[in-house]
Each structure stands twice: as structure tokens, then as C-alpha cells.
N, C-alpha and C positions, 0 to 999 in steps of 0.2 A: 504494500500500500504506500503510495506516495502522497504526502500531505504538504500543502503550502498555504500560506495566508499571511496575515499581519496580526501582531499582538503588541500591546504596550511594553515598553522596555522593562518595566518593573516586574513583568511576568518571568523574566529570565534571571538566572544566576550564572555568572561566568559564561554568558552567551547561550545557555541552553535551558529548556524546561522539559519535564517528563511528558511522554505520550503513552497512553495505555489503550489496548484494544481488549474488550471483553466479549464473551459470547452472550447469548440471550439470557442465560442464567446468572450472569454477572461474574463468571470465572474469567480470570485474566488469561488471555491466549497469546499476548505479545506486549512487550514493553520496549521503549526506546526513548530517544531524546530528539526534540526539535531544536535546530540550531539557527541562531540569528544570521540574517543575510548581511547585516552591517552592524555598526556600533550599537550595543544594547544599553548603553549608559545614558538613557533618556526616558522621559515619560511619554514621548510620542509613539505612534504606531511604527513598527519596523517589520520588514518581511522575515519569514522563517520558512524552513523546509525540514522535512523528516521523511525517512523511508524505513518501513518496518516490514519484515518478512514473517509470515505465519501460515499455518494450515488450519482449515476449518472443516469440521464434519457437518456437511450440509444435510445429512440424514437426520440430524437432531434439530437444527434450525439454521436458516440462512440470514438471521438477523443478529445484530450485536450493537456495541456502543464504542465510539471513539471518544476517549477522554483526554482533553488537553488540560494539564494540571500546572497551575502557577508554581514555580520553584520557590518554595518558602524556606530560605536559608536560615531564618530566625527560629523556625520550629514553633512559633507562636500561633495557636489556632486562629486567632483573629485575623491573621494575614493569609490564611488558606483561601484558595479559590480554584475553581475548575469549570470547564465547559464540557458538557456531555452532548455528543451528537449521535443520533441513531444512524446506523449503517446497515446496508444489505450486502451480503457477501455473494459474489458471483463466481 
């Protein structure tokens, strides 16, 4: 799966943020990182890209979720954030 888009600079830590793919039941089937396409030391939107490889058992379900997770280096729960996007596997 190739992923690209834009995110605010504060979603990144050291130029990356976690990307997770789950199956329909919420089981993690892939994990990786999205990387900033330019300097991430800003509050502006900046481009990112990620590529994640995984296999899906379509006999169970062809649906899942792509989770873009803010990299929270502080570990403080009030700084956590994520975007969950439903996906269909082909």
C-alpha cells in the first residue's frame, strides 16, 4: 500500500509518524512509518509518503482500517491523536 498526503509538522517526530493497517476485527496486519517530504519543523501542512507491505485473507473480510497516528514523543495522553480511514483490500 502506498500512502501520500499532507499533515501538520507537529504530527511528526524526527520526520516520521506511525502508520498502522488493521483488519476488520481490529488486528494489526502491518505497521510502518510515514516520512516527511520536506522540513517537518513547522506547524504548516507538509507532504508525507509511506509504503507498507502486507497480506490479507480476503476469505475473512476485504475491509480494514488505515490509521495515521501522531508521533507523540512526550508520551502524554493529551497530545495523542490519530486519523482512522476505512479501506477495502483488493
